[in-house]
C-alpha positions, 0 to 999 in steps of 0.5 A, spaced: 087 468 139 084 473 135 088 479 133 086 485 136 083 490 131 081 497 134 077 499 129 073 493 129 073 493 137 070 500 137 064 498 131 063 492 135 062 496 142 058 502 138 053 496 135 051 494 142 051 501 145 046 502 140 042 496 141 042 498 149 046 492 151 052 496 154 055 490 157 053 484 153 060 485 149 065 484 155 065 476 155 067 476 147 074 480 149 076 475 154 073 469 150 078 472 144 084 470 148 082 463 148 084 461 155 091 466 155 090 472 160 096 475 157 092 476 150 087 480 153 088 487 150 087 491 155 090 487 161 097 491 163 099 484 167 101 488 173 097 492 179 096 499 177 102 503 180 097 509 183 093 503 187 100 501 190 102 508 192 095 509 195 096 503 199 103 505 201 101 512 203 095 510 207 095 511 215 091 506 217 092 498 216 089 494 211 088 488 214 082 485 216 078 490 212 073 488 206 075 490 199 071 489 192 074 490 185 069 492 180 070 489 173 076 485 175 079 483 169 085 478 169 086 480 177 092 484 178 089 489 182 085 484 186 091 480 188 095 487 190 089 488 195 089 481 197 097 482 199 096 488 202 091 485 207 084 486 205 079 480 204 077 481 197 071 480 193 073 481 185 067 480 180 066 481 173 060 480 168 064 476 164 064 468 166 071 468 161 074 473 165 073 469 172 075 463 169 082 466 167 083 469 174 081 462 177 086 459 172 092 464 173 091 464 181 090 457 183 092 459 190 088 465 191 085 468 197 081 473 193 073 471 192 072 471 184 065 471 182 061 472 176 056 478 178 053 484 174 054 491 177 047 493 176 044 487 179 049 485 185 047 481 191 043 485 196 048 483 201 053 487 198 050 493 199 054 498 204 058 492 206 065 494 203 071 498 206 074 499 200 071 499 193 076 499 187 074 502 180 078 502 174 076 503 167 069 501 168 065 507 167 069 509 161 066 503 157 059 505 158 055 510 155 050 515 157 045 514 163 049 507 165 055 511 167 051 515 172 048 508 174 054 505 175 057 510 179 051 510 184 052 503 184 059 503 186 057 508 191 052 504 194 057 498 196 061 503 201 060 501 208 060 508 213 067 511 213 069 507 206 073 509 201 072 508 193 078 509 189 077 511 181 082 510 176 080 512 169 082 515 162 081 523 162 079 528 157 077 536 157 070 537 157 067 538 150 073 534 147 073 526 145 066 526 145 065 520 140 071 516 143 070 509 145 072 508 151 069 515 153 074 518 158 071 522 164 072 529 164 073 533 171 066 534 172 064 527 171 068 524 176 066 530 181 060 526 181 062 522 186 063 528 190 056 530 188 054 523 191 056 526 198 063 523 198 069 527 200 075 527 196 081 525 199 086 525 194 086 527 186 092 526 181 091 527 174 097 524 170 099 522 163 101 514 162 107 511 159 104 509 152 106 513 146 103 517 145 101 518 153 094 518 155 091 522 160 088 519 166 085 521 173 086 517 180 082 519 185 080 517 192 073 519 196 071 517 203 064 516 205 
């Protein structure tokens, strides 16, 4: 495996962004793991605890509903949604990420697919009761952040929910960071898209030093 170098990583991402190829680098992160999902540097290897809390607090049953996971990585959150009762589609633009998921969960009921959020299959439009987005928007630059948000919203069925988990920042700060956290005005874009905010949490994670995050749910 290649040892993760945060400086080299940021330079690499920036070089692709400068060439207007904002997603072409994703597969290299998973390829560098050389078949071992535990070596993907950004993988927590457990479901998002705020996702689990949301699933537990919901007043409606999850069984029989359809969920889609954006940029599923190595699959922890997709599997958690499946265990909760959802019929789950989980996709990533990285072929190697999907291979890792299928090898890791050989008996899964999750439908793991290679797909592009900016060019997803037309039959997905307005088809999902739950859309789950974790840390995808924050790794995209400029206009692609808005396009990604709009594409995610377009996947929602009537009365559907979207869950958004991301790093956060104060407006005007960290503007050159990679990944670039979302500020409150940016995440409020889901409201400007016509969704209603059902819950919103701002918290610091358990890293040293702690990293601020948002976890929000919106309903169509």
